[in-house]
N, C-alpha and C positions, 0 to 999 in steps of 0.2 A: 757455825753457828748462826743461829735464825734468831731475829728479833721481831714481836710486836711494838712497835712505838705509839703509846695514846699519845693526847694531848698537851703533856706536860712537855714530851721532846721534839725538839725543834723540827722544821723541814730540813735545816740545814745541819743538822745533827745527823740525820737520815742518809742524807745525801754523802754527806764524809765517811758514813757505816761503809756505805755501798761500795766507796772510791779505797774502802782497803781491803774487801771484797767478801762483806757479811750479807746473808739475806735481810732484807730487813723489809717490813712493810709495816707503813704508818695509817692510822685508822683516817684519819683525815684522806688521804689517796682514794679511799672506797667509800666516802661519803659515809662514814661510821663516827662520826665525829662525837654525837651523843649517845653512842652505847653505853649501858649501864656498867659497872665496876664487873659485876659481876659476870655478864655476859662477855666482856671482854676475856674475863679469864679464861672463860667454856671456850671460845673464839679459838684462843693460844694456846690451848691442851689440846685441840682439836688438829690445829696447825702443824704441833710440837712445836711452838715457839717456846716451852715452856717444861721446865723437868722437875 
């Protein structure tokens, strides 16, 4: 399962999910913390991180 974590999710949670074997990307890690919600949705769809 793949996740795109936005600013409401802590990096600690992302680290835990990765440790559990999940493919997780956090917007902050990519310098996208100010990305508008509609662009987050577009990114998640494009990366198949949402169904």
